[in-house]
ZALUMBA-932480 format. One record per residue (C-alpha): chain; y, x, z; residue in one letter. Coordinates in pm, 1 decimal. Example, Ala and Ser with C-alpha at 12.3 -4.5 7.8 and 13.67 -1.06 7.14 Angstrom:
> A / -450.0 / 1230.0 / 780.0 / a
> A / -106.0 / 1367.0 / 714.0 / s
END
This chain:
> A / 6848.0 / -6995.8 / 4118.1 / m
> A / 6769.3 / -6910.3 / 3703.9 / f
> A / 7095.5 / -6774.7 / 3709.8 / k
> A / 7062.4 / -6530.1 / 3940.0 / c
> A / 6716.3 / -6398.6 / 3793.3 / s
> A / 6871.5 / -6363.7 / 3475.6 / f
> A / 7170.9 / -6171.5 / 3628.5 / r
> A / 6946.4 / -5958.2 / 3810.3 / t
> A / 6756.9 / -5874.5 / 3504.2 / l
> A / 7063.7 / -5795.5 / 3313.1 / k
> A / 7234.9 / -5611.7 / 3584.0 / e
> A / 6942.0 / -5374.4 / 3593.5 / e
> A / 6872.8 / -5319.9 / 3202.9 / l
> A / 7240.9 / -5205.2 / 3206.4 / t
> A / 7173.7 / -4973.6 / 3440.2 / k
> A / 6868.9 / -4872.2 / 3277.2 / l
> A / 7044.9 / -4834.1 / 2953.5 / t
> A / 7335.9 / -4598.3 / 3155.6 / q
> A / 7070.5 / -4387.9 / 3289.6 / l
> A / 6904.9 / -4362.8 / 2950.7 / k
> A / 7266.6 / -4257.3 / 2763.4 / k
> A / 7348.7 / -4029.7 / 3075.5 / q
> A / 7027.7 / -3839.0 / 3126.7 / s
> A / 7084.3 / -3757.7 / 2761.6 / l
> A / 7444.3 / -3562.3 / 2843.2 / i
> A / 7276.7 / -3391.3 / 3163.2 / r
> A / 6956.6 / -3304.4 / 3026.1 / g
> A / 6638.3 / -3205.9 / 3299.1 / i
> A / 6843.1 / -3075.9 / 3581.6 / a
> A / 6857.2 / -3415.5 / 3719.2 / d
> A / 6473.9 / -3601.0 / 3615.1 / h
> A / 6356.5 / -3609.8 / 3940.5 / e
> A / 6670.4 / -3853.0 / 4048.4 / g
> A / 6635.7 / -4013.2 / 3729.9 / n
> A / 6240.2 / -4109.6 / 3784.0 / k
> A / 6340.7 / -4268.0 / 4184.2 / k
> A / 6625.7 / -4480.2 / 4007.9 / q
> A / 6400.4 / -4616.6 / 3725.6 / i
> A / 6171.9 / -4663.3 / 3997.4 / a
> A / 6354.8 / -4886.6 / 4202.8 / e
> A / 6526.0 / -5040.8 / 3900.8 / i
> A / 6148.7 / -5141.0 / 3787.8 / f
> A / 6109.1 / -5254.1 / 4100.9 / e
> A / 6402.2 / -5495.6 / 4135.5 / r
> A / 6345.9 / -5591.9 / 3766.3 / v
> A / 5983.4 / -5699.7 / 3854.6 / n
> A / 6100.9 / -5923.7 / 4145.3 / q
> A / 6390.6 / -6082.5 / 3931.7 / a
> A / 6080.6 / -6159.7 / 3683.2 / r
> A / 5837.6 / -6307.8 / 3950.7 / e
> A / 6140.1 / -6515.2 / 4088.2 / q
> A / 6187.2 / -6629.4 / 3745.3 / l
> A / 5820.0 / -6734.8 / 3672.2 / v
> A / 5855.9 / -6979.2 / 4033.5 / v
> A / 6152.4 / -7118.0 / 3901.9 / c
> A / 6028.4 / -7211.6 / 3573.5 / i
> A / 5702.2 / -7352.1 / 3752.4 / c
> A / 5881.8 / -7551.1 / 3974.7 / t
> A / 6138.2 / -7707.9 / 3686.1 / a
> A / 5735.0 / -7772.1 / 3527.2 / i
> A / 5613.2 / -7914.2 / 3841.0 / i
> A / 5943.2 / -8135.4 / 3866.1 / i
> A / 5947.0 / -8239.1 / 3568.9 / i
> A / 5614.0 / -8326.6 / 3522.7 / h
> A / 5638.3 / -8518.5 / 3856.7 / v
> A / 5911.3 / -8722.0 / 3737.3 / s
> A / 5733.3 / -8812.8 / 3363.1 / l
> A / 5468.8 / -8963.5 / 3593.9 / l
> A / 5700.4 / -9133.4 / 3787.8 / r
> A / 5896.1 / -9252.4 / 3485.1 / l
> A / 5575.7 / -9365.6 / 3314.0 / f
> A / 5381.2 / -9500.5 / 3592.0 / s
> A / 5479.1 / -9908.9 / 3619.2 / w
END
């Protein structure tokens, strides 16, 4: 699950970098289209971030429970 979130974050940040490079070339002509694309990218980045937080919390809970079991003898 971590790989999925990291992959999404990497892909979306790469898209933002590409948009930045393209916007410098194209100028203001496609500004509105870029705004929509950027908003969509940030939405996917946010979703991936939320998934990552859930994964990390789940991992912490699993480790905590495992340690409790290990040391409660």
